[in-house]
Phi, psi and omega in degrees: 000135181292127178292151178241143177235118181269112184284002172258356182287121181304327180291329176289318182293324182274336179215073181294333183299313180294316181300314182285327176300314180299317180295317182299321182284349175266326184196159179283345179225133176243158175262128177268132177260112183229119180304133178090355180245150174279208181305128182221118187250149178233125177275123192259341185256147190302305185299316181292321179295315180298319179294318181299321184294341178247013183269119183294349177284354176243130183242148169264135176213187184298337177288350180283347188237136175270143175231139180289153176291159174094008178282128180300146183302325185289349178268341190298326182296340184262358187262350179271091184277176179296340178296340180262004183247151174229169174075208187302321182292321176297315180299319180299310181295318180297319180296322182289323186262340185306320181301338180277355186235023180286160175304324179296317177295319179297320179297323179295335180281348188309313180299322180290322177295321179296322180293316178297315179299316181300320180296318179294322179291326176300323184279342190301314180300331179292342178267355185280147172240119185054038176081004182245135182226147174272113186290336185295301183285339188255356178213300185297320183282314181288334185301307183299321181288327174297322178294317179298318177301319178294318180296320187273338181091033176287129181302148181306322183294336181267350189292327175302321178295321181293333173300321177296320178296317180298319179296322180294318180291317181294335182283355177093178184299136179165181183297324179294321178301307182298321182292332182283336188299312181302321180291321177297315181297318180294318178296323178294319177301318180295320179296318179295317180298319177299318182291329177295325180280314182211093182303132181263184179272066182209176186298314180297319177298318178299315182293322177298316180294313183297314182292329177293328184280323186260003174087346176247136186212157173282141174288167176301320179298318180293324178291318177297319177298322177298320178299316178299318178303316181294318180295318182289307182284336184284003179274352180307316181299339178307304184278332176296314180298315181295314178299320183294320179299315178299314183300316182291323178291332178275353178231071186299335177294322179287322177296324178297322177299320180290322179292331180278336184210098182295342178293349179276353186300316179303317177294325179296320179297320177297317180292324177295321176296323178290317189282318187218040176305138176290338181274107178282328184225145176279169174305131181297144171251162175242134180288127177283341181204173175295128181226136177261130175232120177055035179089352180256128177274123172267114185288152177308129179087353181275153181277145174215142179228157171268126178277090181303321182301331178266315185297322182281000171235028181280118181295345176288339182247328186237129176289134179047060191294339181270012175256129177277117188215106184288350178265005184300142169235158182149201183293160180289136175293159185256014182299334176261016182071201185196158176082203185302333182256024172307139187309121182301319185264021184302317182297319179291319178298320180297311182294318180300315180294318178299312181296316182299312184289314181296321179292318181298312184286337174285316182291322184236079185292342180262014182308136182209145174290146179246356181198165167295137188277116177286144183252143175291140180283082187227115183287348181251344186226135176264105186213145179281142173288329173201164179218089183276126184230141170274126181280000000 
């Protein structure tokens, strides 16, 4: 019998790891119970999940993404990112923008990321009350949007407003999310227009120069859409950084290894993505035809997702999977997905997370948790409602 996971069940929301572990050990595919949705399947085992994510019989389309009500009509043309496209159009867009997101480009950003991180850490003690600060609103949340502003070329004077936009997007679907979209789109249009006149030392400027040189280029609409894609997808480090800080503080032996050898940080980020990725589930795909996975038939038109929370702790792929070990070697974690829709900004997210964590623990060597970390009731994302730390 196919196991079922009810995403409204408080025990699932507070401890998704146990719920998905039990389902994975019963079957390679579980049924997700979500009010308002028809059949929704989750692939729970690593090999099957990885295969599904690169299987052309499953497509990503506009139905894979939820949008809050109240978005103005003039913004809609900019919200269909390459993440919602498959086939030749997805390949074309991916080919044009991929050179701007390579590991080499991400490494070049390290000094700029370190400067942004340093400024936020300078401000952190000022937000503390009796030596205790909530890391989410004062570090984890503003950092990614500050990085996006740097990448896109948003003027310094506009960046405080963009922090508000980032907080609205990171907070999930709701009126604040919808209200932020027109301002983000307008700011993106202004950034693209500036780069068309005089390309700057930023991602949009790079793309304008490259496309002008090779004869193929992104349209202004596609460039603005890319900025929206970055704002939407670029919020992953918010919760990854917060989750990682808790994980490292609860595993002082692993933190000690990092303090003794900073060269271990890249491997630590991979293990943190495996251990406490904020993405519990990948973007849903739709079956183009009836497909069997692990004995379960996914019917044509039905939704299916990879349960990262289960696959990345699958004992068939990872030795002793419930042990947090920054020295671990083995298969690649699926927190950034896999296949054609592998996260575009993964290299930047990796470097950003590494810089953020290493800088934080260096600046505040006595950092300590002050409470059990409460979790937001979110069936798709593992994220803290707050993260109170003694500096």
